[in-house]
C-alpha positions in Angstrom: -30.5 -84.3 3.0 -34.0 -85.6 3.6 -34.4 -89.1 5.0 -36.0 -90.4 1.8 -33.1 -89.3 -0.4 -31.9 -91.9 -2.9 -28.7 -93.9 -2.1 -26.7 -91.9 -4.7 -27.0 -88.7 -2.7 -23.8 -87.7 -0.9 -24.3 -87.2 2.9 -22.0 -84.2 3.1 -24.5 -82.1 1.1 -27.3 -80.2 2.7 -30.7 -79.0 1.5 -30.8 -75.4 0.3 -34.0 -74.6 2.2 -32.0 -73.7 5.3 -30.2 -71.0 3.3 -33.4 -68.9 3.0 -32.8 -65.6 4.8 -34.6 -62.3 5.2 -33.0 -59.3 3.5 -29.9 -58.1 5.5 -29.0 -54.4 6.0 -26.1 -54.8 3.5 -28.5 -56.3 0.9 -30.9 -53.5 1.4 -28.2 -50.9 0.9 -26.9 -52.8 -2.1 -30.3 -52.9 -3.8 -30.9 -49.2 -3.1 -27.5 -48.1 -4.5 -27.8 -50.4 -7.5 -31.2 -49.0 -8.4 -29.9 -45.4 -8.1 -26.9 -46.2 -10.3 -28.9 -47.8 -13.0 -31.6 -45.1 -12.9 -28.8 -42.5 -13.4 -29.5 -40.8 -10.0 -25.8 -41.2 -9.3 -23.9 -40.1 -12.4 -21.2 -42.1 -14.1 -17.9 -41.4 -12.5 -19.7 -40.0 -9.4 -18.0 -40.6 -6.1 -19.7 -42.8 -3.5 -18.8 -41.6 0.0 -19.4 -44.3 2.6 -20.1 -41.9 5.5 -22.6 -39.9 3.4 -24.4 -43.0 2.2 -24.5 -44.4 5.7 -26.1 -41.2 7.0 -28.6 -41.1 4.1 -29.8 -44.7 4.6 -29.6 -44.5 8.4 -27.1 -47.4 8.7 -23.5 -47.9 9.9 -20.5 -47.7 7.5 -19.9 -51.5 7.5 -23.0 -52.5 5.5 -22.2 -49.7 3.1 -18.7 -51.0 2.6 -20.0 -54.5 2.0 -22.6 -53.1 -0.5 -19.9 -51.3 -2.5 -17.8 -54.5 -2.6 -20.8 -56.4 -3.9 -21.4 -53.7 -6.6 -17.8 -53.8 -7.5 -18.2 -57.5 -8.2 -21.2 -56.7 -10.5 -19.1 -54.1 -12.4 -21.1 -51.1 -11.3 -18.5 -49.6 -8.9 -14.8 -49.4 -8.9 -12.8 -49.1 -5.7 -9.9 -46.6 -6.0 -7.2 -47.1 -3.4 -6.9 -44.2 -0.9 -9.8 -42.4 -2.6 -13.0 -44.4 -2.2 -15.5 -45.8 -4.7 -17.0 -44.3 -7.8 -19.6 -45.4 -10.4 -18.5 -47.3 -13.4 -20.4 -47.4 -16.7 -22.4 -50.6 -17.1 -20.4 -52.9 -19.5 -22.2 -55.0 -22.1 -19.4 -57.6 -22.1 -19.6 -57.9 -18.3 -23.3 -58.8 -18.7 -22.6 -61.4 -21.4 -19.7 -63.0 -19.5 -21.5 -63.2 -16.2 -24.5 -64.9 -17.8 -22.1 -67.3 -19.6 -20.7 -68.2 -16.2 -24.2 -68.4 -14.7 -25.3 -70.7 -17.6 -22.4 -73.1 -16.9 -22.9 -73.2 -13.2 -26.7 -73.4 -13.1 -26.8 -76.1 -15.7 -24.3 -78.1 -13.6 -26.4 -77.6 -10.5 -29.6 -78.4 -12.3 -28.1 -81.7 -13.5 -27.0 -82.4 -9.9 -30.5 -81.7 -8.6 -32.0 -84.1 -11.1 -29.6 -86.8 -10.1 -29.7 -86.4 -6.3 -32.8 -84.6 -5.1 -35.1 -86.6 -2.8 -38.9 -86.7 -3.4 -39.4 -84.4 -0.5 -37.0 -81.8 -2.0 -38.9 -82.1 -5.3 -42.2 -81.4 -3.5 -40.7 -78.4 -1.8 -39.5 -77.1 -5.2 -43.0 -77.6 -6.7 -44.5 -75.6 -3.8 -42.1 -72.7 -4.6 -43.3 -72.8 -8.2 -46.9 -72.7 -7.0 -46.1 -69.3 -5.4 -44.3 -68.2 -8.6 -47.4 -69.2 -10.7 -49.7 -67.3 -8.3 -47.5 -64.2 -8.5 -47.5 -64.3 -12.3 -51.3 -64.6 -12.3 -51.4 -61.5 -10.2 -48.7 -59.8 -12.3 -47.0 -58.7 -9.0 -43.4 -58.2 -10.0 -42.1 -58.0 -6.4 -43.7 -61.4 -5.7 -42.6 -62.8 -9.0 -38.9 -61.8 -8.4 -39.0 -63.1 -4.8 -40.5 -66.4 -5.9 -38.1 -66.7 -8.8 -35.1 -66.2 -6.5 -36.5 -68.8 -4.1 -37.0 -71.4 -6.9 -33.5 -71.0 -8.3 -31.8 -70.7 -4.9 -33.4 -73.9 -3.8 -31.9 -75.8 -6.8 -28.5 -74.0 -6.7 -27.9 -74.6 -2.9 -29.3 -78.1 -2.8 -25.9 -79.8 -3.3 -24.2 -77.6 -0.7 -22.0 -75.7 -3.1 -22.7 -72.3 -1.7 -19.8 -70.7 -3.4 -21.3 -71.4 -6.8 -24.8 -70.4 -5.7 -23.5 -67.1 -4.3 -21.6 -66.3 -7.5 -24.8 -66.9 -9.5 -26.8 -64.7 -7.2 -24.3 -61.9 -7.5 -25.7 -60.9 -10.9 -29.4 -61.4 -10.3 -29.9 -58.0 -8.9 -28.1 -56.2 -11.7 -30.2 -58.1 -14.4 -33.5 -57.4 -12.6 -32.7 -53.7 -12.1 -31.9 -53.3 -15.8 -35.1 -55.0 -16.8 -37.2 -53.2 -14.3 -35.9 -49.9 -15.6 -37.1 -50.9 -19.1 -40.2 -52.8 -18.0 -41.1 -56.4 -18.4 -44.1 -57.9 -20.1 -46.5 -60.7 -19.3 -44.9 -62.6 -22.2 -41.6 -62.5 -20.3 -43.2 -63.8 -17.2 -45.0 -66.6 -19.1 -41.7 -67.7 -20.7 -40.0 -68.0 -17.4 -43.0 -69.9 -15.9 -43.1 -72.4 -18.8 -39.3 -73.0 -18.5 -39.7 -73.5 -14.8 -42.3 -76.1 -15.4 -40.2 -77.8 -18.0 -37.4 -78.0 -15.5 -39.7 -79.5 -12.9 -40.7 -82.1 -15.4 -37.1 -83.0 -16.1 -36.5 -83.4 -12.4 -39.5 -85.6 -12.0 -38.2 -87.9 -14.8 -34.7 -87.9 -13.2 -33.3 -86.6 -16.5 -30.1 -84.7 -15.8 -29.3 -84.0 -19.5 -32.8 -82.5 -20.1 -32.5 -80.4 -16.9 -29.1 -79.0 -17.9 -30.3 -78.2 -21.4 -33.5 -76.5 -20.2 -31.6 -74.4 -17.6 -29.1 -73.3 -20.3 -32.0 -72.2 -22.5 -33.5 -70.4 -19.5 -30.4 -68.4 -18.9 -29.9 -67.5 -22.6 -33.5 -66.3 -22.8 -33.0 -64.0 -19.9 -29.7 -62.7 -21.2 -31.5 -61.6 -24.4 -33.9 -59.6 -22.3 -31.1 -58.2 -20.2 -29.2 -57.0 -23.2 -32.3 -55.4 -24.7 -32.8 -53.5 -21.4 -29.1 -52.5 -21.4 -29.3 -51.2 -25.0 -32.4 -49.2 -24.0 -30.3 -47.4 -21.3 -27.8 -46.3 -23.9 -30.4 -44.4 -26.1 
């Protein structure tokens, strides 16, 4: 924690800024495979052969194995003992349930941030939102998504509960891939921006109840867009 943290902060926790990492090989493979599955380039029920994927992407088998395990957690892949992995159909209930879990966890972590974050941490979060605002002004979705990840990751890792933060992050890629396939509007970006600023205001006021409520609304709004994108893939 920063030196100017309030007395209520627990010393065992650490700031989430140190968790920022560049994309790993396994993350790159995960993102590429996820995009192909959602786009339909790999058919439902299609087998995912690790050696063939590793050769195609120019990587070793290990990051491919890790990517398939990640995608299994997202519900896109099923691992068949002694046979390998194959593509599963995207399940609507899985999307709903994962966002319900995300809502509960992120609301708890937003509440914790409002209670414990130092002024220095709040300033760092504000700086991350400046980048998000600029990306939206440019309507650059690659930058928007990266800035959105950084904003939420900073909040979610601030208390040191990386297990919760990683569980939340597991479903971000799936949601984004679905929405990217359908296309997102400026109105979507502006909603997210407004909710981020409302969350920042709650943090400045040290209002954990408001922070939790705003974050819950934020996740529900995104779920609505994700489900609309999912339904579009079924037509």
